[in-house]
VOTI-699545 format. One record per residue (C-alpha): residue in three letters; z, x, y. Coordinates in nm, 2 decimals. Example, Ala and Ser with C-alpha at 12.3 -4.5 7.8 and 13.67 -1.06 7.14 Angstrom:
REM residues 2
REC   r     up   east  north
REC Ala   0.78   1.23  -0.45
REC Ser   0.71   1.37  -0.11
END
This chain:
REM residues 348
REC   r     up   east  north
REC Unk   7.55   1.15  23.00
REC Unk   7.90   1.03  22.90
REC Unk   8.19   1.20  23.06
REC Unk   8.39   1.41  22.82
REC Unk   8.74   1.56  22.79
REC Unk   8.59   1.89  22.88
REC Unk   8.47   1.74  23.21
REC Unk   8.81   1.60  23.30
REC Unk   8.98   1.92  23.21
REC Unk   8.75   2.12  23.43
REC Unk   8.79   1.90  23.73
REC Unk   9.17   1.88  23.69
REC Unk   9.20   2.25  23.63
REC Unk   9.39   2.21  23.30
REC Unk   9.33   2.25  22.93
REC Unk   9.17   1.99  22.71
REC Unk   9.50   1.96  22.52
REC Unk   9.68   1.87  22.85
REC Unk   9.42   1.60  22.92
REC Unk   9.46   1.46  22.57
REC Unk   9.84   1.46  22.61
REC Unk   9.81   1.26  22.94
REC Unk   9.57   1.01  22.78
REC Unk   9.80   0.96  22.48
REC Unk  10.10   0.92  22.71
REC Unk  10.28   1.23  22.58
REC Unk  10.63   1.22  22.75
REC Unk  10.68   1.59  22.84
REC Unk  10.42   1.64  23.11
REC Unk  10.50   1.75  23.47
REC Unk  10.43   1.47  23.72
REC Unk  10.21   1.69  23.93
REC Unk   9.99   1.78  23.62
REC Unk   9.97   1.42  23.51
REC Unk   9.87   1.31  23.86
REC Unk   9.59   1.57  23.87
REC Unk   9.45   1.46  23.53
REC Unk   9.47   1.09  23.63
REC Unk   9.28   1.16  23.95
REC Unk   9.01   1.34  23.76
REC Unk   8.98   1.06  23.51
REC Unk   8.94   0.81  23.80
REC Unk   8.70   1.03  23.99
REC Unk   8.48   1.09  23.69
REC Unk   8.51   0.74  23.54
REC Unk   8.62   0.88  23.21
REC Unk   8.66   0.62  22.93
REC Unk   8.88   0.73  22.63
REC Unk   8.73   0.69  22.28
REC Unk   8.96   0.41  22.16
REC Unk   8.81   0.42  21.81
REC Unk   8.90   0.79  21.77
REC Unk   9.24   0.73  21.91
REC Unk   9.32   0.44  21.68
REC Unk   9.21   0.65  21.38
REC Unk   9.45   0.93  21.48
REC Unk   9.74   0.70  21.55
REC Unk   9.68   0.45  21.27
REC Unk   9.70   0.17  21.53
REC Unk   9.43  -0.05  21.69
REC Unk   9.59  -0.09  22.03
REC Unk   9.53  -0.46  22.01
REC Unk   9.73  -0.77  21.90
REC Unk   9.62  -1.12  21.82
REC Unk   9.75  -1.45  21.97
REC Unk   9.69  -1.78  21.79
REC Unk   9.76  -2.10  21.98
REC Unk   9.67  -2.46  21.91
REC Unk   9.45  -2.56  22.21
REC Unk   9.35  -2.37  22.52
REC Unk   9.24  -2.70  22.68
REC Unk   9.61  -2.78  22.71
REC Unk   9.73  -2.61  23.03
REC Unk  10.06  -2.50  22.88
REC Unk   9.88  -2.29  22.61
REC Unk   9.62  -2.16  22.86
REC Unk   9.90  -2.04  23.09
REC Unk  10.10  -1.91  22.80
REC Unk   9.80  -1.71  22.68
REC Unk   9.75  -1.57  23.03
REC Unk  10.11  -1.46  23.04
REC Unk  10.09  -1.29  22.70
REC Unk   9.77  -1.11  22.81
REC Unk   9.94  -0.99  23.13
REC Unk  10.25  -0.87  22.94
REC Unk  10.03  -0.69  22.68
REC Unk   9.81  -0.53  22.94
REC Unk  10.12  -0.39  23.11
REC Unk  10.18  -0.21  22.78
REC Unk   9.82  -0.09  22.75
REC Unk   9.75  -0.34  22.47
REC Unk   9.44  -0.57  22.43
REC Unk   9.49  -0.93  22.31
REC Unk   9.24  -1.12  22.09
REC Unk   9.29  -1.49  22.12
REC Unk   9.24  -1.74  21.84
REC Unk   9.24  -2.12  21.88
REC Unk   9.35  -2.33  21.58
REC Unk   9.33  -2.68  21.71
REC Unk   9.67  -2.74  21.55
REC Unk   9.49  -2.79  21.22
REC Unk   9.70  -2.68  20.92
REC Unk   9.40  -2.54  20.73
REC Unk   9.28  -2.35  21.03
REC Unk   9.63  -2.21  21.09
REC Unk   9.65  -2.09  20.73
REC Unk   9.30  -1.94  20.77
REC Unk   9.40  -1.74  21.08
REC Unk   9.70  -1.59  20.89
REC Unk   9.45  -1.46  20.63
REC Unk   9.17  -1.37  20.87
REC Unk   9.00  -1.04  20.81
REC Unk   8.97  -1.01  21.19
REC Unk   9.34  -0.93  21.20
REC Unk   9.26  -0.59  21.05
REC Unk   9.13  -0.51  21.40
REC Unk   9.48  -0.57  21.54
REC Unk   9.83  -0.43  21.49
REC Unk  10.01  -0.77  21.47
REC Unk  10.00  -1.14  21.55
REC Unk  10.18  -1.38  21.79
REC Unk  10.14  -1.72  21.62
REC Unk  10.22  -2.06  21.76
REC Unk  10.18  -2.30  21.46
REC Unk  10.16  -2.67  21.51
REC Unk  10.02  -2.82  21.19
REC Unk  10.16  -2.63  20.90
REC Unk  10.47  -2.76  20.72
REC Unk  10.78  -2.61  20.56
REC Unk  10.60  -2.60  20.23
REC Unk  10.35  -2.35  20.39
REC Unk  10.63  -2.10  20.47
REC Unk  10.52  -1.86  20.19
REC Unk  10.19  -1.81  20.38
REC Unk  10.39  -1.65  20.66
REC Unk  10.49  -1.36  20.44
REC Unk  10.20  -1.14  20.57
REC Unk  10.15  -0.76  20.55
REC Unk  10.15  -0.71  20.93
REC Unk  10.40  -0.76  21.21
REC Unk  10.43  -1.13  21.31
REC Unk  10.62  -1.31  21.58
REC Unk  10.64  -1.69  21.58
REC Unk  10.64  -1.92  21.88
REC Unk  10.71  -2.29  21.90
REC Unk  10.96  -2.53  21.73
REC Unk  10.88  -2.49  21.36
REC Unk  11.16  -2.25  21.25
REC Unk  11.06  -2.19  20.88
REC Unk  11.31  -1.93  20.77
REC Unk  11.51  -1.63  20.90
REC Unk  11.25  -1.38  20.77
REC Unk  11.05  -1.37  21.10
REC Unk  11.10  -1.30  21.46
REC Unk  11.08  -1.63  21.65
REC Unk  11.07  -1.69  22.03
REC Unk  11.11  -2.05  22.14
REC Unk  11.24  -2.28  22.41
REC Unk  11.55  -2.51  22.42
REC Unk  11.36  -2.84  22.39
REC Unk  11.65  -3.07  22.31
REC Unk  11.88  -2.92  22.58
REC Unk  11.61  -2.91  22.84
REC Unk  11.49  -3.27  22.78
REC Unk  11.85  -3.38  22.80
REC Unk  11.89  -3.20  23.13
REC Unk  11.57  -3.36  23.27
REC Unk  11.70  -3.71  23.17
REC Unk  12.04  -3.63  23.31
REC Unk  11.88  -3.52  23.64
REC Unk  11.72  -3.87  23.67
REC Unk  12.04  -4.04  23.58
REC Unk  12.23  -3.83  23.84
REC Unk  11.98  -3.94  24.10
REC Unk  12.07  -4.30  24.04
REC Unk  11.80  -4.41  23.79
REC Unk  11.91  -4.62  23.50
REC Unk  11.59  -4.75  23.33
REC Unk  11.41  -4.44  23.23
REC Unk  11.07  -4.47  23.05
REC Unk  10.94  -4.18  22.84
REC Unk  10.57  -4.10  22.78
REC Unk  10.43  -3.88  22.51
REC Unk  10.64  -3.96  22.20
REC Unk  10.48  -3.91  21.86
REC Unk  10.53  -4.18  21.60
REC Unk  10.79  -4.07  21.34
REC Unk  10.80  -3.71  21.46
REC Unk  11.14  -3.53  21.42
REC Unk  11.05  -3.16  21.41
REC Unk  10.82  -3.07  21.70
REC Unk  10.81  -3.07  22.08
REC Unk  10.78  -3.45  22.10
REC Unk  11.05  -3.51  21.85
REC Unk  11.30  -3.27  22.00
REC Unk  11.24  -3.38  22.36
REC Unk  11.28  -3.75  22.27
REC Unk  11.60  -3.65  22.10
REC Unk  11.73  -3.48  22.42
REC Unk  11.63  -3.79  22.62
REC Unk  11.82  -4.02  22.39
REC Unk  12.13  -3.79  22.39
REC Unk  12.14  -3.81  22.77
REC Unk  12.11  -4.19  22.76
REC Unk  12.39  -4.21  22.50
REC Unk  12.62  -3.98  22.70
REC Unk  12.57  -4.19  23.01
REC Unk  12.63  -4.52  22.82
REC Unk  12.28  -4.64  22.88
REC Unk  12.10  -4.84  22.62
REC Unk  11.79  -4.71  22.46
REC Unk  11.50  -4.95  22.50
REC Unk  11.20  -4.90  22.26
REC Unk  10.98  -5.09  22.51
REC Unk  11.02  -4.80  22.75
REC Unk  10.87  -4.54  22.50
REC Unk  10.50  -4.47  22.54
REC Unk  10.33  -4.31  22.24
REC Unk  10.03  -4.08  22.24
REC Unk   9.90  -3.81  22.01
REC Unk   9.71  -3.58  22.25
REC Unk   9.92  -3.44  22.53
REC Unk   9.65  -3.46  22.78
REC Unk   9.64  -3.65  23.12
REC Unk   9.45  -3.93  22.95
REC Unk   9.72  -3.97  22.69
REC Unk   9.99  -3.99  22.95
REC Unk   9.79  -4.25  23.14
REC Unk   9.74  -4.46  22.83
REC Unk  10.10  -4.43  22.73
REC Unk  10.21  -4.54  23.08
REC Unk   9.97  -4.84  23.06
REC Unk  10.13  -4.94  22.73
REC Unk  10.48  -4.92  22.88
REC Unk  10.37  -5.14  23.18
REC Unk  10.21  -5.39  22.94
REC Unk  10.55  -5.44  22.77
REC Unk  10.68  -5.57  23.10
REC Unk  11.03  -5.41  23.07
REC Unk  11.16  -5.30  23.41
REC Unk  11.20  -4.92  23.47
REC Unk  11.28  -4.70  23.77
REC Unk  11.20  -4.36  23.63
REC Unk  10.95  -4.19  23.39
REC Unk  11.00  -3.87  23.19
REC Unk  10.67  -3.72  23.08
REC Unk  10.73  -3.50  22.78
REC Unk  10.50  -3.25  22.94
REC Unk  10.35  -3.21  23.29
REC Unk  10.00  -3.33  23.20
REC Unk  10.14  -3.65  23.05
REC Unk  10.35  -3.69  23.37
REC Unk  10.05  -3.64  23.59
REC Unk   9.85  -3.90  23.40
REC Unk  10.14  -4.14  23.41
REC Unk  10.18  -4.09  23.78
REC Unk   9.82  -4.18  23.85
REC Unk   9.86  -4.51  23.66
REC Unk  10.18  -4.59  23.84
REC Unk  10.01  -4.55  24.17
REC Unk   9.71  -4.76  24.06
REC Unk   9.96  -5.03  23.96
REC Unk  10.10  -5.03  24.32
REC Unk  10.42  -4.85  24.24
REC Unk  10.53  -4.58  24.48
REC Unk  10.65  -4.25  24.35
REC Unk  10.93  -4.17  24.40
REC Unk  11.04  -4.48  24.61
REC Unk  10.99  -4.73  24.32
REC Unk  10.97  -4.49  24.03
REC Unk  11.09  -4.13  24.00
REC Unk  10.88  -3.90  23.77
REC Unk  10.97  -3.58  23.60
REC Unk  10.77  -3.36  23.37
REC Unk  10.82  -3.06  23.15
REC Unk  10.65  -2.71  23.15
REC Unk  10.63  -2.62  23.52
REC Unk  10.25  -2.58  23.51
REC Unk  10.09  -2.43  23.82
REC Unk   9.92  -2.76  23.91
REC Unk  10.26  -2.95  23.92
REC Unk  10.33  -2.79  24.25
REC Unk  10.01  -2.92  24.40
REC Unk   9.99  -3.28  24.28
REC Unk  10.06  -3.56  24.53
REC Unk  10.35  -3.61  24.52
REC Unk  10.44  -3.27  24.38
REC Unk  10.59  -3.30  24.04
REC Unk  10.96  -3.24  23.96
REC Unk  10.96  -3.06  23.63
REC Unk  11.14  -2.84  23.37
REC Unk  11.06  -2.47  23.37
REC Unk  11.13  -2.40  23.00
REC Unk  11.09  -2.02  23.04
REC Unk  10.72  -1.98  22.96
REC Unk  10.69  -1.64  23.13
REC Unk  11.00  -1.51  22.95
REC Unk  10.87  -1.64  22.62
REC Unk  10.54  -1.46  22.66
REC Unk  10.70  -1.13  22.77
REC Unk  10.97  -1.15  22.50
REC Unk  10.71  -1.23  22.23
REC Unk  10.50  -0.93  22.33
REC Unk  10.80  -0.69  22.35
REC Unk  10.93  -0.81  22.02
REC Unk  10.59  -0.77  21.85
REC Unk  10.54  -0.42  21.99
REC Unk  10.89  -0.32  21.87
REC Unk  10.81  -0.46  21.53
REC Unk  10.49  -0.26  21.52
REC Unk  10.67   0.05  21.62
REC Unk  10.92  -0.01  21.35
REC Unk  10.66  -0.07  21.08
REC Unk  10.69   0.29  20.96
REC Unk  11.07   0.26  20.91
REC Unk  11.24   0.19  20.58
REC Unk  11.33  -0.18  20.55
REC Unk  11.70  -0.09  20.58
REC Unk  11.64   0.08  20.91
REC Unk  11.41  -0.18  21.07
REC Unk  11.57  -0.43  21.31
REC Unk  11.66  -0.77  21.16
REC Unk  11.44  -1.07  21.26
REC Unk  11.59  -1.29  21.53
REC Unk  11.55  -1.63  21.69
REC Unk  11.54  -1.58  22.07
REC Unk  11.56  -1.88  22.30
REC Unk  11.45  -1.90  22.66
REC Unk  11.67  -2.04  22.94
REC Unk  11.54  -2.34  23.14
REC Unk  11.58  -2.48  23.48
REC Unk  11.49  -2.80  23.67
REC Unk  11.24  -2.75  23.95
REC Unk  11.30  -3.03  24.20
REC Unk  11.00  -3.15  24.40
REC Unk  10.88  -3.47  24.56
REC Unk  10.83  -3.70  24.26
REC Unk  11.20  -3.71  24.17
REC Unk  11.45  -3.61  24.44
REC Unk  11.79  -3.52  24.32
REC Unk  11.96  -3.79  24.53
REC Unk  11.86  -4.15  24.57
REC Unk  11.93  -4.13  24.94
REC Unk  11.64  -3.88  24.97
REC Unk  11.41  -4.15  24.85
REC Unk  11.54  -4.40  25.10
REC Unk  11.51  -4.15  25.38
REC Unk  11.15  -4.06  25.29
END
C-alpha cells in the first residue's frame, strides 16, 4: 500500500497541513518541525504526488534542454551541468537532441512535449536570422550559443573571440610563431568556428605575425576524427609550424594523435592548445592545455535565468525583468601540451 500524507503526519506527530507545507517548501516552518517531517518522509519512503502538485501550482516542475549533439563531449558535459543545477533547485530536465538540423530545431520549439515543462534552455546551431520569429514562443526561453538573434530573449554565452585570441596569445608568449589551427568551417562567420578563427587572426595581427592559409585545417564535424583529418591536411601542405590551436578539445586531441604518428613531439616540436576544458583533457598524454570558457557557469546561469523567468511569468510585462545577454568569463588552463614558457619545453 502506498504511503500517504496521513502516514507521514502520524509518524512525525504533526498535522497533514504541516506535512503539505514542508513538501511544498513553505518558508515559515520551524526548523525542528521541518526536520521531524523530513525524517518521517525518509523513514516511510514517501513519494509526493507530483501530478497533483503541478495541478495546484500550475507548474510542471520540469524544464527542457535542447542541444545539437550529445556525442560531442562539450554538449554532454554541458547537459550534465544543467541537470545538476536544476536538480539542486528540485527541477527535472528533459533533454532533446537536435543534431544541429534547422528543421529539427524548429520542430523542438513547437513540440507538444514542451507542454510537460515550464520552459526551455535552447542551444541552436542550424537556424538562421530569418528563423528568429520562431523564437517568439509562449513559454519561458533561454538561449545558449553564439547565434544572438535579437534582444527579446535571455541569452547566456561564452566569449569566443576573446578566449580564442587569448589562447593564441598564450602560444605566442611561449615563443611560438607558426601556429596552425584545426577545426575551421569554410565560409563561417557567425558560429563557434568563425568566432574562434577571428580571435586567432586578431592575435596574429596584434603580434605582427602573418596569417598563412596553409596552416588552417578545415573540418565540419568537431570530433576527434575531424581534428585528425584536419591535422593531416595541414601536414600535407608542407608549411612549417610550431604550434596547433584546436578550436575545441576533441579536435586538439585528434590533432595531437596525428602529430605523434608523424614523429613530432608534443610539446618539444609542436605545442598544442584546445578549447572547452573537457574532463578528458586533463588525462590525455600529454595532458592538454586548454581554454576553460566557463561551461559550468553557463549551465548554472542558464538554469537560474530560466527559473527566474518562469517565476516572473505571472507578472505584467512592465514588471518582468528585461531579457539580457550574459557572457561567461574564461581562463587558460596550462598543462603539459603547451607550457607557458619555451624554457619549460627545453628542460622537459
